[in-house]
C-alpha positions in Angstrom: 120.0 47.2 101.3 120.2 50.9 100.9 119.1 53.0 103.9 117.2 56.2 103.1 118.6 59.2 104.9 122.0 57.8 105.6 124.8 60.1 104.5 122.5 63.0 103.8 124.3 66.3 104.3 122.4 68.9 106.2 123.5 71.8 104.0 122.5 69.9 100.8 119.2 69.0 102.3 118.6 72.7 103.3 119.3 73.8 99.7 117.0 71.1 98.3 114.2 72.2 100.6 114.8 75.9 99.6 114.5 74.9 95.9 111.4 72.9 96.6 109.8 75.8 98.4 110.6 78.1 95.5 109.0 75.7 93.0 105.9 75.5 95.2 105.5 79.2 95.3 106.8 80.5 92.0 104.6 78.4 89.7 101.3 79.7 91.2 102.8 83.3 90.9 103.6 82.8 87.3 100.1 81.5 86.6 98.4 84.3 88.5 100.7 86.9 87.0 99.9 85.7 83.5 96.1 85.9 84.2 96.6 89.2 86.0 98.0 90.8 82.8 94.6 90.1 81.1 92.9 92.4 83.6 94.7 95.3 82.0 96.2 96.5 85.3 97.9 99.9 85.7 101.5 99.5 84.7 102.8 100.7 88.0 100.6 98.3 90.0 101.7 95.3 88.0 105.3 96.4 88.2 105.2 96.8 92.0 103.4 93.5 92.4 106.0 91.6 90.4 108.9 93.4 92.2 107.5 92.8 95.6 107.0 89.1 94.9 110.4 88.7 93.3 112.2 90.5 96.1 110.3 88.5 98.8 111.2 85.2 97.2 114.8 86.2 96.8 115.0 87.3 100.4 113.1 84.2 101.5 115.7 82.0 99.8 118.6 83.9 101.4 117.0 83.8 104.8 116.2 80.1 104.5 119.7 79.2 103.4 121.5 81.3 106.0 119.1 80.1 108.8 118.1 83.7 109.8 115.8 83.4 112.8 112.1 83.8 112.5 110.0 85.8 111.8 112.2 86.9 108.9 111.3 83.9 106.7 107.6 84.1 107.6 107.5 87.8 106.7 109.1 87.1 103.3 106.7 84.2 102.7 103.6 86.3 103.6 104.8 89.2 101.4 104.8 86.8 98.4 101.5 85.2 99.4 100.0 88.6 99.8 100.9 89.5 96.2 99.4 86.2 95.0 96.2 86.9 96.9 96.1 90.4 95.5 96.5 89.2 91.9 94.0 86.4 92.5 91.4 88.8 93.8 91.9 91.2 90.9 91.6 88.3 88.4 88.5 86.9 90.0 86.7 90.3 90.4 87.7 91.4 86.8 86.4 88.2 85.1 83.4 87.6 87.4 82.3 91.2 86.7 82.4 90.6 82.9 80.2 87.5 83.0 
């Protein structure tokens, strides 16, 4: 029978995990970003939030693929999560206040 994990290339597996990590983080950002736009944020705040998240995710992927030592990957991850928490907070407080 076929044995799982036999013949798996470490580099290919690292790229697969990097893509999976991006998928797990980018879809929540897209959802929150879309909802955040309905809060009528200041243009500069929204622009900076989107830039910080995008830059953090690009850097996270680069750091992940090139195996840069920690805490570089964690810092990139938490920068992106911080933007998501910020937008989530803004969405919740905006719409909870209008109820």
